[in-house]
C-alpha positions, -999 to +999 in steps of 0.1 A: +222+112+792+193+090+780+183+093+743+148+105+752+162+133+773+185+144+745+155+144+720+134+164+745+161+190+747+165+192+709+127+195+704+125+223+730+154+241+714+140+238+679+107+253+690+122+280+712+146+291+684+119+289+656+139+262+637+108+243+629+073+250+617+060+223+641+048+228+676+062+208+705+031+186+703+037+181+666+073+171+671+062+146+698+037+130+674+063+124+647+077+091+638+114+085+646+123+090+609+103+122+606+118+136+638+153+127+626+147+145+593+133+175+611+164+176+634+188+174+604+169+201+586+171+224+617+208+218+627+228+205+597+237+229+570+257+216+540+272+244+519+258+240+484+283+233+456+291+261+433+262+268+410+285+263+380+292+227+389+260+217+407+238+192+390+220+183+422+228+209+450+222+186+480+237+158+501+235+130+475+235+102+501+207+118+522+187+124+490+181+087+486+157+089+516+135+113+496+133+097+462+110+070+449+121+034+454+130+029+418+156+057+419+174+045+450+196+022+430+211+053+413+226+065+446+240+031+455+272+034+434+278+070+447+271+065+484+284+030+492 
């Protein structure tokens, strides 16, 4: 199945199931990175670590995509 067809099915499913706040037109207008992040937000659920041991309750390696450039080096030794 071609990638564009897969993405079309994912976008339609996200809108139909209410997994996104964006309309289909909004999803179509997104950059590839924005769309990838929206798909991950909709379909991938990581269980948070126990509150007692969580310093940062998220996927550490994916977090490096969301932080300022000067902080990315902090994640390098954890994720590589």
